[in-house]
C-alpha positions in Angstrom: 9.6 -36.8 14.4 9.3 -38.6 11.0 7.0 -37.5 8.2 4.7 -40.4 8.8 4.2 -39.5 12.5 3.8 -35.9 11.7 1.2 -36.6 9.2 -0.5 -39.1 11.5 -0.7 -36.5 14.4 -2.1 -33.9 12.2 -4.6 -36.2 10.5 -5.8 -37.3 13.9 -6.4 -33.8 15.2 -8.2 -32.8 12.0 -10.2 -35.9 11.7 -12.8 -34.6 14.0 -13.3 -31.3 12.2 -16.9 -30.6 11.3 -18.0 -28.2 8.3 -19.6 -24.4 7.5 -18.1 -20.7 7.9 -15.7 -19.1 10.4 -14.0 -15.9 11.1 -10.5 -15.3 9.1 -7.5 -14.3 10.9 -6.5 -10.7 10.4 -3.7 -10.1 7.9 -3.1 -6.4 8.5 0.6 -5.0 8.8 3.2 -3.6 6.4 4.3 -5.8 3.7 8.1 -6.7 4.1 10.4 -8.4 1.8 11.2 -12.2 2.5 13.6 -13.6 0.0 12.2 -16.9 -1.1 10.5 -19.4 0.8 13.3 -20.6 3.0 13.2 -19.1 6.5 16.3 -19.4 8.7 17.0 -23.1 9.4 16.4 -24.9 12.6 18.7 -27.2 14.3 17.8 -30.7 15.1 16.2 -33.4 13.0 15.6 -32.5 9.2 12.0 -33.0 8.1 10.8 -32.3 4.6 7.0 -32.8 4.4 5.3 -34.3 1.4 3.3 -32.2 -1.0 -0.3 -32.9 -2.0 -1.0 -36.3 -3.4 -3.0 -36.7 -6.6 -6.8 -36.9 -6.1 -6.4 -35.9 -2.3 -9.6 -35.1 -0.4 -10.2 -31.6 1.1 -9.4 -33.1 4.5 -6.1 -34.4 3.3 -5.2 -31.0 1.8 -6.0 -29.1 5.0 -4.0 -31.8 7.0 -1.0 -31.6 4.5 -1.1 -27.8 4.7 -0.7 -27.7 8.4 1.9 -30.4 8.4 4.0 -28.7 5.9 4.3 -25.7 8.2 6.3 -28.1 10.4 9.2 -28.5 8.1 12.8 -28.4 9.4 14.8 -26.5 8.3 11.9 -23.8 8.5 10.6 -23.4 5.0 7.0 -22.6 3.4 7.8 -23.9 -0.2 5.8 -27.2 0.6 3.0 -25.4 2.2 2.6 -23.4 -0.9 2.0 -26.5 -3.0 -1.4 -27.0 -1.1 -2.6 -23.6 -2.4 -4.3 -22.4 -5.7 -1.7 -20.7 -7.8 -3.0 -17.1 -7.0 -3.3 -18.0 -3.3 0.4 -19.2 -3.2 1.5 -16.0 -4.9 -0.4 -13.9 -2.5 0.4 -15.6 0.7 2.9 -13.7 3.1 3.4 -15.9 6.0 6.3 -13.7 7.4 3.6 -11.2 8.6 2.8 -13.0 11.7 3.2 -16.4 13.5 0.5 -18.1 15.3 1.4 -20.6 17.9 -1.3 -23.0 19.1 -1.6 -26.1 21.2 -4.1 -28.2 19.1 -7.0 -28.2 16.7 -10.4 -28.8 17.8 -13.6 -29.3 15.9 -15.5 -26.4 14.5 -19.3 -26.0 14.7 -19.4 -25.3 10.8 -19.5 -27.7 8.0 -16.3 -27.1 5.8 -13.1 -29.2 6.0 -11.1 -25.8 6.0 -12.8 -24.3 9.0 -10.3 -24.7 12.1 -10.4 -23.8 15.7 -6.9 -23.2 17.2 -6.6 -23.9 20.9 -4.2 -22.2 23.2 -3.3 -19.9 20.4 -0.9 -16.9 20.8 0.8 -14.8 18.2 4.1 -13.0 17.1 4.3 -10.0 14.9 6.5 -9.7 11.7 9.6 -9.0 13.7 9.1 -12.0 16.0 7.9 -10.1 19.1 5.6 -12.0 21.4 2.3 -10.2 21.4 0.4 -12.7 23.7 -3.0 -14.5 23.5 -4.8 -14.4 20.3 -8.3 -13.2 20.5 -10.9 -16.1 20.5 -12.6 -14.9 17.3 -9.2 -14.8 15.6 -8.6 -18.3 16.6 -11.2 -19.4 14.2 -9.3 -20.0 10.8 -11.1 -20.3 7.5 -9.1 -21.9 4.7 -11.3 -21.8 1.5 -11.1 -24.7 -0.5 -11.7 -25.0 -4.2 -10.9 -27.0 -7.2 -8.0 -26.1 -9.6 -7.3 -28.3 -12.6 -9.5 -31.0 -11.2 -7.4 -31.1 -7.7 -8.5 -29.6 -4.3 -6.5 -26.7 -3.3 -6.8 -23.9 -0.6 -7.9 -20.6 -2.3 -7.9 -18.4 0.8 -5.4 -18.5 3.7 -4.4 -15.9 6.4 -1.0 -14.2 6.0 0.5 -16.3 9.0 2.7 -19.2 9.6 0.5 -21.5 11.8 3.0 -23.3 14.2 2.2 -26.1 16.4 3.7 -25.2 20.0 5.7 -28.3 20.4 7.3 -27.6 17.0 7.7 -23.9 17.6 9.6 -24.5 20.9 12.2 -26.6 19.2 12.5 -24.6 15.9 12.6 -21.0 17.4 14.5 -19.5 20.2 14.3 -16.0 21.9 17.2 -13.4 21.3 17.5 -9.9 22.1 17.6 -6.9 19.5 18.9 -3.7 20.9 17.7 -0.1 20.7 18.9 3.0 22.9 17.4 4.7 25.7 16.1 8.2 24.9 19.3 9.8 26.4 21.5 7.6 24.3 23.2 6.5 27.3 22.2 2.9 27.5 21.2 0.1 25.0 17.7 -1.4 25.8 17.1 -5.0 25.0 14.0 -6.0 23.4 13.2 -9.8 23.0 12.2 -11.4 19.7 11.8 -14.9 18.5 14.0 -16.2 15.5 14.4 -19.6 13.9 17.5 -21.4 15.3 20.4 -21.8 13.1 21.5 -19.9 10.0 21.0 -17.4 8.7 20.2 -16.0 12.2 22.1 -12.8 11.6 19.6 -12.0 8.8 16.7 -12.5 11.2 18.0 -10.6 14.0 19.1 -7.6 11.8 15.8 -7.5 9.9 14.0 -7.5 13.3 16.3 -4.6 14.5 15.5 -2.6 11.3 11.8 -3.1 11.7 12.1 -0.8 14.8 10.7 -0.7 18.3 7.6 -2.6 19.2 5.7 0.7 19.2 6.9 2.9 16.2 6.0 6.0 18.1 7.5 4.6 21.5 9.0 7.6 23.4 10.9 5.4 25.6 13.2 4.1 22.9 15.6 5.7 20.4 16.9 4.0 17.2 19.8 5.0 15.1 18.8 2.5 12.3 15.4 4.3 11.6 14.7 4.6 8.0 17.2 1.8 7.0 16.6 -1.4 5.1 18.6 -4.4 4.1 19.9 -3.6 0.8 20.3 -7.1 -0.6 17.7 -8.9 1.6 20.3 -10.8 3.8 23.3 -10.5 6.0 26.2 -12.6 4.9 28.6 -14.4 7.3 32.0 -15.4 6.3 35.0 -16.3 8.3 33.6 -14.8 11.4 32.6 -11.6 9.8 29.0 -10.5 9.2 28.5 -8.1 6.3 25.3 -5.8 6.6 24.4 -3.9 3.5 21.8 -1.1 4.2 19.9 1.3 2.0 17.9 4.4 3.0 19.0 7.7 4.7 20.6 7.4 8.3 20.9 10.3 10.5 24.2 10.1 11.9 25.3 13.7 12.7 28.1 13.0 15.0 30.9 10.3 15.6 29.0 9.5 18.8 25.8 8.8 16.7 27.8 6.3 14.4 29.1 4.6 17.6 25.6 4.2 18.9 24.4 2.6 15.5 27.4 0.2 15.7 26.6 -0.6 19.3 22.8 -1.7 18.3 24.3 -3.9 15.7 27.1 -5.3 17.8 25.0 -6.3 20.7 22.5 -7.9 18.5 24.9 -9.8 16.2 27.1 -11.1 19.2 24.4 -13.7 19.7 25.1 -15.4 16.4 27.5 -18.2 16.9 30.9 -17.7 15.3 30.3 -14.0 14.3 33.3 -12.0 15.8 33.2 -8.7 13.7 30.9 -7.1 11.3 31.0 -4.5 8.5 28.4 -2.1 7.6 27.7 -0.3 4.3 25.0 2.2 4.0 24.6 2.7 0.3 28.0 2.8 -1.0 29.5 4.3 2.2 31.2 2.0 4.8 30.4 2.8 8.3 33.7 4.1 9.8 34.1 4.7 13.5 36.8 6.8 15.1 40.3 5.8 14.3 39.2 4.5 10.8 37.7 1.3 12.2 35.4 -0.5 9.6 35.8 -4.1 10.9 34.0 -3.6 14.1 34.1 -6.2 16.9 30.8 -7.5 18.5 32.2 -6.3 21.7 31.8 -2.8 20.6 29.7 -0.4 22.8 30.5 -1.7 26.3 29.9 1.6 27.7 26.2 1.3 26.7 25.8 -2.1 28.3 22.2 -2.3 29.5 23.4 -4.1 32.7 25.9 -1.2 33.1 29.5 -2.7 32.9 30.7 -0.2 35.5 28.2 -1.2 38.1 29.6 -2.3 41.3 29.3 -6.2 42.0 29.5 -5.7 45.8 26.7 -6.8 48.0 25.2 -4.5 50.8 23.2 -5.3 53.8 22.7 -4.8 57.5 24.7 -6.2 60.5 23.3 -5.4 63.9 20.9 -3.0 62.1 23.6 -0.9 60.5 24.6 -0.8 56.8 27.6 -2.9 55.5 29.4 -3.5 52.3 30.0 -7.2 51.5 32.8 -8.3 49.0 33.6 -11.8 49.1 34.2 -12.6 52.7 35.3 -9.0 53.6 32.6 -7.0 55.5 33.0 -3.2 56.0 30.9 -0.9 57.9 29.5 2.1 55.8 28.7 4.6 58.5 31.8 5.7 60.3 30.8 8.9 62.3 27.7 9.2 60.5 25.6 6.4 62.0 21.9 7.3 61.8 20.2 7.8 65.1 17.4 5.3 64.1 17.3 1.7 63.2 17.1 0.4 59.5 15.0 -2.0 58.0 17.0 -2.2 54.8 19.5 -0.3 52.7 19.6 0.1 48.8 22.8 1.4 46.8 23.1 3.1 43.5 25.0 1.3 40.6 28.3 2.9 41.0 28.1 2.6 44.9 28.4 6.1 45.8 24.9 6.7 47.3 22.5 4.8 49.4 18.9 5.0 50.1 18.1 3.6 53.8 14.6 2.6 54.8 13.8 3.1 58.5 12.7 0.1 60.7 9.0 1.3 60.6 9.1 1.8 56.9 7.9 5.3 57.0 11.0 7.1 56.0 13.6 6.8 53.2 16.9 8.7 53.6 19.1 9.2 50.6 22.6 10.2 51.1 26.2 9.6 50.2 27.4 6.0 50.9 29.1 6.7 54.1 26.1 8.7 55.3 28.0 12.1 55.2 26.8 15.4 53.8 23.3 16.6 52.9 20.4 14.1 52.7 17.1 14.0 50.9 14.4 12.6 53.3 11.2 11.3 52.0 8.2 10.3 54.4 5.4 7.9 53.7 3.4 4.9 55.0 5.3 1.7 54.1 8.2 1.9 51.7 9.4 -1.0 49.7 13.0 -1.6 48.7 14.3 1.5 46.7 15.5 0.9 43.1 18.0 2.9 41.3 18.7 3.3 37.5 22.1 4.2 35.8 21.0 7.9 35.7 21.1 8.0 39.4 17.4 8.3 40.0 16.0 6.7 43.1 12.6 4.9 42.6 10.3 4.6 45.6 7.2 2.5 46.1 5.0 3.6 49.1 2.7 0.8 49.9 -0.1 2.9 51.4 -3.4 1.4 52.6 -5.2 3.7 50.2 -3.2 2.4 47.3 0.4 2.3 46.1 2.1 5.5 45.2 5.2 5.6 43.0 7.7 8.4 43.3 11.3 9.2 41.9 14.0 11.3 43.2 15.9 13.2 40.5 18.5 15.9 41.4 16.9 16.3 44.9 13.4 16.7 43.6 10.6 14.3 44.5 8.4 13.5 41.5 5.2 11.7 41.7 4.8 9.1 38.8 1.4 8.1 37.7 1.7 4.5 36.6 -1.8 3.4 35.2 -2.6 0.0 36.4 0.0 0.2 39.4 -0.7 3.7 41.1 -3.5 3.3 43.6 -3.4 -0.5 43.4 -2.3 -3.0 46.2 1.5 -3.3 45.1 3.8 -5.5 47.0 7.0 -4.9 45.1 8.8 -2.8 42.4 11.7 -3.1 40.1 13.3 -0.7 37.7 15.6 -1.7 34.8 19.1 -0.3 35.0 18.5 1.5 31.6 15.7 3.3 33.1 13.0 2.3 30.6 11.2 -0.5 32.3 9.3 -0.7 35.7 8.0 -3.9 36.9 5.4 -4.2 39.7 3.9 -7.1 41.7 0.0 -6.2 42.0 -2.2 -8.3 44.3 -5.9 -8.5 43.4 -8.5 -11.1 44.4 -6.0 -13.4 46.0 -3.7 -13.5 43.0 -0.6 -11.8 42.2 0.2 -10.2 38.8 3.5 -9.0 37.5 2.8 -6.0 35.4 5.3 -4.0 33.3 5.2 -0.2 32.4 7.5 1.6 30.2 9.2 4.9 31.4 10.4 8.0 29.7 11.7 11.5 30.6 10.7 14.7 28.8 13.2 17.2 30.4 12.8 17.0 34.1 9.4 15.2 33.9 8.8 11.4 33.8 5.9 9.5 32.3 4.8 5.9 32.3 2.8 3.8 30.0 -0.3 1.8 31.0 0.9 -1.4 32.8 0.6 -4.8 31.0 0.5 -8.1 32.6 3.6 -10.2 32.1 2.7 -13.0 34.3 0.2 -14.3 36.9 1.5 -16.1 40.0 0.4 -17.3 43.4 1.9 -16.4 46.7 4.3 -13.9 45.6 7.0 -13.1 48.0 9.7 -11.2 46.1 10.7 -10.0 42.7 14.2 -9.5 41.5 16.5 -9.1 38.2 18.5 -12.0 37.0 20.6 -10.2 34.4 19.1 -7.4 32.4 16.7 -9.5 30.4 15.0 -11.8 33.0 12.9 -11.1 36.0 12.7 -13.7 38.8 10.0 -14.3 41.2 9.9 -16.0 44.6 6.4 -17.6 45.3 5.3 -19.6 48.3 2.2 -21.8 48.2 1.0 -24.7 50.5 4.3 -24.4 52.4 6.6 -25.0 49.2 8.6 -22.2 47.9 10.0 -21.9 44.3 11.8 -19.5 42.1 10.3 -18.7 38.8 12.1 -16.9 35.9 10.1 -14.9 33.4 11.1 -13.0 30.2 10.5 -9.2 29.7 7.7 -9.8 27.2 5.7 -12.3 29.2 6.3 -15.2 26.6 5.9 -18.7 28.3 9.1 -20.1 29.7 9.1 -23.1 27.5 9.3 -21.0 24.5 11.7 -18.4 25.9 14.7 -20.6 26.7 14.6 -19.7 30.4 15.3 -21.9 33.2 12.6 -24.3 34.7 11.2 -23.2 38.0 13.4 -24.2 41.0 12.0 -25.6 44.1 13.3 -24.3 47.5 12.6 -26.7 50.3 13.9 -24.4 53.1 11.6 -21.8 54.6 12.4 -18.6 52.7 11.1 -15.0 52.5 13.0 -13.0 49.9 15.7 -13.1 47.1 19.3 -11.7 46.5 19.6 -11.2 42.8 21.4 -8.8 40.4 20.9 -7.3 36.9 24.6 -8.1 36.4 24.9 -11.2 34.3 26.5 -14.3 35.8 25.9 -13.2 39.5 24.8 -15.9 42.0 21.2 -15.9 43.0 20.1 -16.7 46.7 17.0 -17.2 48.5 17.1 -15.9 52.1 15.5 -17.5 55.1 13.7 -16.1 58.1 17.0 -15.7 60.0 19.1 -14.5 57.1 20.4 -18.0 56.1 21.1 -18.2 52.4 20.0 -20.9 50.1 21.6 -21.4 46.8 19.5 -21.3 43.7 20.5 -22.3 40.2 24.1 -22.0 39.7 24.8 -20.4 42.9 27.4 -22.3 45.0 27.8 -22.5 48.8 31.6 -21.5 48.1 30.3 -18.0 47.0 28.1 -17.5 50.2 28.7 -14.3 52.0 29.5 -14.4 55.8 26.7 -15.1 58.1 25.1 -12.5 60.3 24.3 -10.2 57.2 20.7 -9.6 57.0 18.6 -7.9 54.0 21.4 -8.5 51.5 21.1 -6.8 48.2 23.0 -6.1 45.0 23.3 -2.5 43.7 20.4 -1.1 41.7 
């Protein structure tokens, strides 16, 4: 969009503003260094907004200030020209980003009083924090004269970003922390400006730590460290990360875990193949003397579990089978259960199974072939069991009195109280392979909400955080994983089914770079999905027929006659 068109659009929106006082956006949070005014550049058309014209009116100053925050590449130098000298020096737009749809008239009488509609916010690290409270969507830009010209003397510490601009200038990435047992990386979504220097943005977000600094469900080997020179440099495919502070790296394994956090974060930067880390004057050295660390480092900590089986499992004639390509193998042999099954669920390394009886009242967990001792759990109506990489079996009992969540750990059955989920009307449950996230589909007053709770273990006991809403949908039929960072939902309304993708943080799909919803014109009831990246996604018809969704191809379709297909986990 040209400068003229941007300016005209902003002027049209602001031209209807009325005048008198408003509430200022909060500007709390720790102050972080932000070198200069140029934020990482965006791809696409370059746009350098004009500064304030001589003799500009208060209205024109406000219009120009908002327009200047739509620069491409992303920068705030021009926006500072609309501020008084003291306000320009004090303004810290990196503290938060407010994304809004439009500006509507205020009921006050000042040209600097704005009301942002459809506003949401991101914190300093670029983490999506959801809807901005209504009171905080009232922004007061205090106008005053300086050297005979109108300037803005008070401004919230935030980048005010129109949604249409933000969706093109920013993209969603993942920074990686560790599960509390250090056995898996845990992806946490953040938004960062597209283009260079993306590496600096992502490492800075990683160094800011988990979304909740005291979160017991995440560990961080980078705690207490900061960028020593304010930026990550990239040259000839190698990113150089200079850090200051004190790192707690007592063992070679700890150094490997720190390297894995950086590797999985930096591998998203185009062209980066290796990286080097210095903590103070000391280079990070892994076993074998490795200092040029490949971004493929840390495969054993893959949040999707690189060792997980890619086979599918299901039922044929009511008995469990393993499906690999067009090869179908019965699981039971001489250990076939005496009762019919409704479905089967298999752990990540395909060594154990959890089978749900036809009436849904019993779950039996045993070796994959059904041999040996088994753990049996009884209830009212069990949903599809879930597994994490530690081998825990997660069970949702959809009781008429309200849902109950339990987990089987080393043969023990533990009740898990999940605030917002336990006791509610829950139709489905997912657990991430890293074992730190639980997603539940909760039905209330005719609508379906997808809720997320965070999980953590303290010895042999497990706890869950209060659930927060990730999405609201209608007619939810099934939930599943599409890779380790996306949840997919099958919904049916007015006879039409569609598959909808959602991000872990609940950010809108148009901002999170996720696929658009896909319509399914066949009558379907459930999904076949996997947390392993790149696996086909299928919708399942009432008679077991598969319908390809997204990149799935009919050439990949398993043999007919298999019902209740499922991936591991």
